[in-house]
SEPAGU-746007 format. One line per 5 residues: for each residue x, y, z of C-alpha. Coordinates in Angstrom, 3 decimals. Layout:
// residues N
X/Y/Z ~ ... .
***
This chain:
// residues 485
-7.085/39.987/-13.806 ~ -6.073/36.580/-12.447 ~ -9.570/35.992/-11.087 ~ -11.241/36.830/-14.420 ~ -8.847/34.541/-16.281 .
-9.560/31.719/-13.787 ~ -13.300/32.325/-14.161 ~ -12.980/32.003/-17.941 ~ -11.165/28.681/-17.509 ~ -13.794/27.511/-15.022 .
-16.717/28.315/-17.326 ~ -15.116/26.416/-20.205 ~ -14.270/23.439/-17.980 ~ -17.846/23.447/-16.660 ~ -19.072/22.569/-20.167 .
-18.123/19.033/-19.141 ~ -20.383/19.079/-16.094 ~ -23.095/20.914/-18.068 ~ -23.159/17.951/-20.469 ~ -23.517/15.645/-17.473 .
-26.535/17.594/-16.163 ~ -28.153/18.062/-19.581 ~ -27.704/14.537/-20.931 ~ -28.874/13.034/-17.635 ~ -32.035/15.174/-17.598 .
-32.976/15.098/-21.271 ~ -33.514/11.323/-21.277 ~ -36.497/11.756/-18.946 ~ -38.493/13.807/-21.471 ~ -37.114/11.966/-24.538 .
-38.445/8.543/-23.548 ~ -41.785/10.102/-22.522 ~ -42.546/11.369/-26.060 ~ -45.018/9.160/-27.938 ~ -43.086/9.993/-31.126 .
-39.927/8.393/-29.653 ~ -41.886/5.347/-28.448 ~ -43.466/4.858/-31.896 ~ -40.190/5.383/-33.757 ~ -38.412/2.836/-31.541 .
-41.215/0.275/-32.135 ~ -42.615/0.432/-28.619 ~ -39.629/-0.859/-26.636 ~ -40.353/-3.010/-23.584 ~ -40.235/-1.557/-20.078 .
-36.889/-3.270/-19.621 ~ -35.379/-1.585/-22.686 ~ -36.862/1.774/-21.730 ~ -35.424/1.424/-18.222 ~ -32.079/0.530/-19.794 .
-31.912/4.045/-21.302 ~ -31.198/5.322/-17.784 ~ -29.418/2.228/-16.447 ~ -26.799/1.856/-19.216 ~ -26.111/5.591/-19.043 .
-25.349/5.480/-15.323 ~ -23.292/2.301/-15.816 ~ -21.317/4.201/-18.471 ~ -20.771/7.061/-16.013 ~ -19.347/4.667/-13.429 .
-16.981/3.124/-16.009 ~ -15.871/6.591/-17.154 ~ -15.097/7.625/-13.583 ~ -13.118/4.425/-12.998 ~ -11.195/4.981/-16.258 .
-10.161/8.358/-14.908 ~ -8.828/6.520/-11.849 ~ -6.512/4.379/-13.976 ~ -5.346/6.703/-16.769 ~ -6.168/10.229/-15.560 .
-2.677/10.787/-14.139 ~ -0.930/9.170/-17.128 ~ -2.661/11.386/-19.684 ~ -2.830/14.511/-17.525 ~ -5.924/16.624/-16.879 .
-6.055/18.351/-20.291 ~ -5.449/15.267/-22.448 ~ -7.926/13.166/-20.475 ~ -10.667/15.789/-20.777 ~ -9.941/16.126/-24.520 .
-10.391/12.356/-24.930 ~ -13.721/12.525/-23.099 ~ -14.820/15.442/-25.336 ~ -14.242/13.290/-28.419 ~ -16.180/10.365/-26.928 .
-19.114/12.487/-25.720 ~ -19.428/14.063/-29.182 ~ -19.567/10.611/-30.794 ~ -22.112/9.461/-28.189 ~ -24.426/12.434/-28.654 .
-24.264/12.139/-32.466 ~ -25.211/8.453/-32.258 ~ -28.145/9.215/-29.930 ~ -29.422/11.991/-32.187 ~ -29.106/9.889/-35.351 .
-30.476/6.653/-33.838 ~ -32.647/4.518/-36.088 ~ -33.384/1.804/-33.522 ~ -33.260/1.224/-29.761 ~ -29.927/-0.649/-29.937 .
-28.216/2.310/-31.595 ~ -29.802/4.674/-29.063 ~ -28.524/2.599/-26.131 ~ -25.026/2.484/-27.653 ~ -25.026/6.295/-27.815 .
-26.214/6.480/-24.212 ~ -23.377/4.222/-23.022 ~ -20.725/6.276/-24.827 ~ -22.120/9.613/-23.640 ~ -22.436/8.301/-20.080 .
-18.853/7.006/-20.167 ~ -17.545/10.386/-21.279 ~ -19.496/12.558/-18.840 ~ -18.593/10.168/-15.990 ~ -14.933/10.815/-16.753 .
-15.506/14.555/-17.111 ~ -17.525/15.035/-13.936 ~ -14.804/13.197/-11.982 ~ -11.996/15.280/-13.558 ~ -13.347/18.833/-13.860 .
-13.512/19.442/-10.051 ~ -9.936/18.111/-9.709 ~ -8.685/20.345/-12.506 ~ -10.406/23.467/-11.174 ~ -9.262/22.855/-7.599 .
-5.664/22.477/-8.821 ~ -5.585/25.720/-10.824 ~ -7.490/27.855/-8.275 ~ -6.152/30.540/-5.976 ~ -6.962/29.245/-2.449 .
-8.815/32.494/-1.688 ~ -11.290/31.824/-4.521 ~ -11.221/28.035/-4.815 ~ -14.775/27.712/-3.550 ~ -15.965/30.011/-6.350 .
-13.764/28.601/-9.134 ~ -14.166/24.953/-8.143 ~ -17.846/25.436/-7.360 ~ -18.555/26.433/-10.956 ~ -18.218/22.729/-11.868 .
-21.285/22.011/-9.716 ~ -23.108/24.992/-11.219 ~ -22.515/23.407/-14.622 ~ -24.489/20.353/-13.470 ~ -27.436/22.413/-12.228 .
-27.399/24.635/-15.344 ~ -27.496/21.508/-17.510 ~ -30.425/20.162/-15.495 ~ -32.312/23.453/-15.875 ~ -31.633/23.623/-19.621 .
-32.759/20.029/-20.199 ~ -36.006/20.618/-18.309 ~ -36.952/23.712/-20.309 ~ -35.879/22.192/-23.652 ~ -38.006/19.148/-22.840 .
-40.943/21.411/-21.994 ~ -40.580/23.460/-25.193 ~ -40.259/20.412/-27.442 ~ -43.496/19.067/-26.002 ~ -45.159/21.718/-28.201 .
-43.254/20.700/-31.366 ~ -45.218/18.936/-34.139 ~ -45.560/15.205/-33.613 ~ -42.529/13.434/-35.063 ~ -38.789/12.877/-34.703 .
-38.065/16.592/-34.150 ~ -39.681/16.298/-30.703 ~ -36.872/14.076/-29.466 ~ -33.995/14.502/-31.962 ~ -33.715/18.278/-31.513 .
-33.130/18.158/-27.717 ~ -30.517/15.434/-28.182 ~ -28.845/17.344/-31.028 ~ -28.426/20.451/-28.870 ~ -25.695/18.570/-26.977 .
-23.474/17.895/-29.997 ~ -21.543/21.221/-30.296 ~ -20.530/21.490/-26.640 ~ -17.929/18.732/-26.592 ~ -16.320/20.310/-29.675 .
-16.312/23.779/-28.053 ~ -14.742/22.421/-24.862 ~ -12.097/20.535/-26.894 ~ -11.132/23.786/-28.653 ~ -10.824/25.596/-25.311 .
-8.660/22.797/-23.894 ~ -6.437/22.943/-26.992 ~ -5.946/26.717/-26.956 ~ -6.119/28.917/-23.870 ~ -6.806/26.524/-20.978 .
-3.616/25.817/-18.955 ~ -2.529/22.432/-17.727 ~ -2.504/21.797/-13.988 ~ 0.822/23.077/-12.578 ~ 0.562/20.497/-9.814 .
0.212/17.660/-12.322 ~ 3.174/19.015/-14.317 ~ 5.362/19.074/-11.199 ~ 4.347/15.505/-10.509 ~ 5.596/14.362/-13.941 .
8.844/16.348/-13.622 ~ 8.020/19.303/-15.898 ~ 8.880/21.933/-13.288 ~ 9.762/24.801/-15.670 ~ 6.533/24.343/-17.626 .
4.645/24.116/-14.319 ~ 6.102/27.474/-13.201 ~ 5.198/29.022/-16.555 ~ 1.593/27.774/-16.312 ~ 1.332/28.810/-12.664 .
2.582/32.320/-13.459 ~ 0.026/32.562/-16.287 ~ -2.791/31.471/-13.963 ~ -1.734/33.924/-11.236 ~ -1.268/36.833/-13.669 .
-1.451/40.151/-11.892 ~ -0.219/38.773/-8.552 ~ 3.078/39.967/-7.026 ~ 6.002/37.909/-8.364 ~ 7.301/37.237/-4.827 .
3.899/35.901/-3.768 ~ 3.724/33.666/-6.862 ~ 7.242/32.321/-6.279 ~ 6.553/31.630/-2.606 ~ 3.308/29.734/-3.295 .
4.925/27.776/-6.128 ~ 7.919/26.906/-3.951 ~ 5.681/25.563/-1.192 ~ 3.553/23.643/-3.695 ~ 6.615/22.095/-5.360 .
8.187/21.114/-2.034 ~ 4.997/19.430/-0.798 ~ 4.385/17.511/-4.046 ~ 8.002/16.306/-4.229 ~ 7.839/15.268/-0.579 .
4.657/13.276/-1.237 ~ 6.133/11.716/-4.399 ~ 9.044/10.302/-2.393 ~ 6.471/8.434/-0.327 ~ 4.051/7.730/-3.171 .
1.878/4.648/-2.831 ~ 0.735/2.376/-5.627 ~ -1.109/-0.313/-3.678 ~ -4.697/0.548/-2.754 ~ -4.171/-1.382/0.481 .
-1.374/1.008/1.441 ~ -3.387/4.020/0.296 ~ -6.304/3.065/2.555 ~ -3.956/2.223/5.423 ~ -1.928/5.437/5.406 .
-4.480/7.950/4.073 ~ -7.642/6.313/5.389 ~ -9.275/9.502/6.684 ~ -8.780/11.518/3.514 ~ -9.836/8.674/1.219 .
-12.958/7.834/3.227 ~ -13.986/11.504/3.470 ~ -13.737/11.889/-0.325 ~ -15.769/8.725/-0.971 ~ -18.289/9.509/1.797 .
-18.991/13.012/0.508 ~ -19.897/11.599/-2.924 ~ -21.926/8.652/-1.618 ~ -23.959/10.808/0.741 ~ -25.179/13.032/-2.097 .
-26.878/10.027/-3.721 ~ -28.359/8.913/-0.419 ~ -30.069/12.251/0.171 ~ -32.475/11.056/-2.552 ~ -31.777/13.949/-4.919 .
-31.758/11.835/-8.074 ~ -34.907/9.970/-7.071 ~ -36.742/13.254/-6.473 ~ -35.330/14.726/-9.695 ~ -36.115/11.720/-11.922 .
-39.513/10.977/-10.412 ~ -40.775/14.452/-9.571 ~ -43.215/14.030/-12.486 ~ -44.693/10.977/-10.718 ~ -44.982/13.001/-7.524 .
-46.742/15.865/-9.322 ~ -49.053/13.403/-11.072 ~ -49.990/11.843/-7.728 ~ -51.125/15.330/-6.689 ~ -53.497/15.489/-9.701 .
-51.485/17.936/-11.840 ~ -51.809/17.911/-15.682 ~ -49.013/16.843/-18.068 ~ -47.972/20.248/-19.493 ~ -48.073/21.813/-16.036 .
-45.890/18.950/-14.791 ~ -43.237/19.729/-17.423 ~ -43.398/23.434/-16.532 ~ -42.973/22.607/-12.831 ~ -39.949/20.471/-13.736 .
-38.533/23.497/-15.590 ~ -39.061/25.698/-12.538 ~ -37.400/22.976/-10.424 ~ -34.291/23.169/-12.624 ~ -34.283/26.972/-12.557 .
-34.509/27.093/-8.760 ~ -31.687/24.508/-8.599 ~ -29.358/26.588/-10.761 ~ -30.111/29.936/-9.101 ~ -29.639/28.489/-5.599 .
-26.387/26.845/-6.684 ~ -25.011/29.972/-8.352 ~ -25.871/32.335/-5.467 ~ -24.318/30.217/-2.726 ~ -21.237/29.417/-4.839 .
-20.629/33.144/-5.326 ~ -21.436/34.381/-1.830 ~ -21.022/31.513/0.655 ~ -18.587/28.696/-0.230 ~ -15.397/30.726/0.265 .
-16.841/33.051/2.899 ~ -18.714/30.550/5.071 ~ -16.624/27.449/4.473 ~ -17.187/23.915/3.188 ~ -17.848/22.289/6.552 .
-20.674/24.681/7.496 ~ -22.190/24.334/4.021 ~ -22.236/20.542/4.234 ~ -23.598/20.348/7.780 ~ -26.277/22.988/7.138 .
-27.332/21.318/3.889 ~ -27.623/17.849/5.439 ~ -29.554/19.126/8.471 ~ -31.901/21.096/6.217 ~ -32.586/18.076/4.007 .
-33.573/15.958/7.020 ~ -36.192/18.514/8.087 ~ -37.440/19.204/4.545 ~ -37.879/15.532/3.627 ~ -39.891/14.917/6.786 .
-42.048/17.945/5.890 ~ -42.466/16.738/2.260 ~ -43.487/13.240/3.363 ~ -46.083/14.594/5.801 ~ -47.550/17.044/3.256 .
-47.882/14.362/0.570 ~ -49.455/11.903/2.996 ~ -52.077/14.442/4.061 ~ -52.970/16.051/0.733 ~ -52.143/13.861/-2.309 .
-55.494/12.016/-2.135 ~ -57.610/15.092/-1.403 ~ -59.086/17.986/-3.396 ~ -57.345/20.564/-1.217 ~ -55.433/22.709/-3.740 .
-53.767/24.805/-1.039 ~ -52.569/21.646/0.689 ~ -51.208/20.290/-2.586 ~ -49.377/23.573/-3.038 ~ -47.668/23.016/0.320 .
-46.751/19.489/-0.806 ~ -45.094/20.893/-3.959 ~ -43.355/23.473/-1.768 ~ -41.564/20.579/-0.044 ~ -39.972/19.544/-3.350 .
-38.834/23.101/-4.036 ~ -37.461/23.576/-0.513 ~ -35.454/20.403/-1.071 ~ -33.954/21.668/-4.319 ~ -32.980/24.997/-2.723 .
-31.274/23.206/0.165 ~ -29.541/20.507/-1.881 ~ -28.298/22.655/-4.761 ~ -27.659/25.670/-2.562 ~ -25.523/23.906/0.042 .
-24.391/20.492/-1.222 ~ -24.162/20.205/-5.011 ~ -21.044/22.287/-5.727 ~ -19.560/21.851/-2.267 ~ -19.439/18.055/-2.385 .
-17.683/17.800/-5.766 ~ -15.134/20.452/-4.743 ~ -14.556/19.108/-1.225 ~ -14.127/15.527/-2.453 ~ -11.228/16.669/-4.678 .
-9.490/19.151/-2.394 ~ -9.158/16.829/0.635 ~ -6.926/14.441/-1.366 ~ -3.149/14.690/-1.909 ~ -1.971/15.077/-5.510 .
-0.766/11.466/-5.751 ~ -4.216/10.130/-4.865 ~ -6.483/12.754/-6.386 ~ -7.234/10.961/-9.662 ~ -7.169/7.457/-8.180 .
-9.576/8.151/-5.340 ~ -11.791/10.785/-6.989 ~ -12.620/8.283/-9.733 ~ -13.654/5.699/-7.143 ~ -15.671/8.326/-5.244 .
-17.513/9.418/-8.396 ~ -18.141/5.783/-9.360 ~ -19.619/5.141/-5.894 ~ -21.930/8.124/-6.460 ~ -23.169/6.655/-9.751 .
-23.482/3.054/-8.506 ~ -25.545/4.037/-5.454 ~ -27.680/6.192/-7.775 ~ -28.432/3.174/-9.955 ~ -29.707/1.207/-6.969 .
-31.940/3.847/-5.420 ~ -33.197/5.230/-8.754 ~ -34.152/1.796/-10.056 ~ -36.019/1.181/-6.793 ~ -37.887/4.502/-7.161 .
-41.013/3.486/-9.118 ~ -41.630/0.375/-6.988 ~ -40.980/2.257/-3.772 ~ -43.378/5.088/-4.638 ~ -45.991/2.544/-5.714 .
-45.744/0.463/-2.540 ~ -44.601/2.652/0.352 ~ -45.401/5.985/-1.354 ~ -44.111/9.046/0.486 ~ -42.522/6.831/3.168 .
-39.624/6.359/0.723 ~ -38.517/9.797/1.940 ~ -37.815/8.355/5.390 ~ -35.168/6.027/3.915 ~ -33.292/9.131/2.776 .
-33.935/10.877/6.099 ~ -32.191/8.016/7.933 ~ -29.242/7.990/5.493 ~ -28.866/11.776/5.638 ~ -28.935/11.753/9.446 .
-26.113/9.200/9.435 ~ -23.992/11.326/7.116 ~ -24.770/14.444/9.148 ~ -23.058/12.731/12.080 ~ -20.134/11.693/9.874 .
-19.733/15.257/8.550 ~ -19.909/16.796/12.023 ~ -17.225/14.555/13.512 ~ -14.915/13.806/10.573 ~ -15.069/16.588/7.954 .
-12.453/19.336/8.636 ~ -12.597/22.825/7.153 ~ -10.558/23.503/3.982 ~ -11.464/27.090/3.045 ~ -8.637/29.565/2.356 .
-6.018/26.758/2.541 ~ -3.811/25.755/-0.363 ~ -4.337/22.154/-1.472 ~ -1.007/21.324/0.169 ~ -1.987/22.937/3.502 .
-5.171/20.839/3.614 ~ -2.947/17.902/4.663 ~ -2.467/19.455/8.114 ~ -6.230/19.302/8.762 ~ -5.914/15.500/8.596 .
-2.737/15.320/10.684 ~ -0.493/14.715/7.660 ~ 2.826/16.455/7.050 ~ 2.947/19.795/5.276 ~ 6.217/20.950/3.756 .
6.983/24.652/3.899 ~ 9.840/26.544/2.308 ~ 11.972/28.315/4.946 ~ 14.627/31.023/4.822 ~ 17.175/28.474/3.606 .
16.317/27.898/-0.057 ~ 17.906/24.446/0.016 ~ 15.975/23.233/3.001 ~ 12.410/22.633/3.928 ~ 10.681/22.318/7.235 .
7.573/20.384/8.130 ~ 4.511/22.039/9.602 ~ 2.145/19.920/11.663 ~ 1.847/18.177/14.992 ~ 4.837/17.570/17.265 .
5.292/14.028/15.949 ~ 5.371/15.339/12.375 ~ 8.312/17.751/12.597 ~ 11.514/17.303/10.567 ~ 14.335/19.827/10.273 .
15.931/20.913/7.047 ~ 19.105/19.014/8.036 ~ 17.143/15.782/8.506 ~ 15.503/16.244/5.107 ~ 18.825/16.808/3.321 .
***
């Protein structure tokens, strides 16, 4: 019962990440329609490029806003605010009568989904049973890949619509209801984070929400987990840091791991391959409608790979193995893709071109199967409650900012160094493979409070004396209940 309730919460929360995936992907087909270009009076290349650039800039600002006010508003209130803003942004895009209005809608929508995609993994990690946190938290990543798949197929279908505004307004309009639906879910049955409630002193409400989330579990088990959670959060609050200098000094490993895991996803080249796959297909001599169909298949493979591994591997295999396997696989696949494109893109060898396309699909299986959900979940769960909003916002912003740089460089890079652009991502991915191998500890089956021990930090544990707590960790991290009193 508890698992099904948590799954329902996760699917509603993942509407936020679905909007991120859909709104990011739909711009690619929107600005390609001649009807959009004519309606917007043939915007310059700079203005057309700004459709993507201002959106990603908005995402970064939204993530940073979550850093500053996410804790003050709480998870539910912050996500509700972003739902309102994303609805306004999508309405403005759909109703745009000029390029300025369209860009304004893009900024607002980007701002909102940037805040959502930074918050949803935090929220889901904080309400999840540790046994199923990989599944529950991983659904946020599946929302991204489902949104990408949906945008690709909607873009393909609308390519057959009669010439006119329907070609590009309809795909944009499809986004409008989802922010409203998520807002209703947040206002009705979705619980607040018990951990966040403890942090703001609402302990009784936190216990009530925690009991609701763990419905069906033995009351003694629920009380024991809540007691440990409360003790750890209160212990951390006594030592809470406000200065970022102190945060980086005392929690350097956990902060850098969270930021690194988000930055490395951009530097695998996933967004470049996703945004410019149409250029890659075109370089192989493939026609326009077939290109859009291939992009739809790309999105479908991404979602299916993501969903299968989230269900059957993240909790069973563990985050560390998923990350290391995914990074190693991407290195090999990108080398293969670069070689295949070099050999066959300027030939008439259809079989060879098929092998070149295979490289793109192998990449999407590896990235979305092993990294997409895992990185967003892992980046949130390695952080203590006091830092989770502050640092996760910075980590998400770093993901978006790096994406801006490498995505903007994409067209020039493919024009000048062609498939050799892959080797830039190979080098970056190799670097992060080493970082993951040496510095990323395993977090599966641990409560968010127990994760601290993996980084050598103190973990508070309720003992037989209800008034005392003991500290679990290394020898230099042990305190008795008497010392704590």
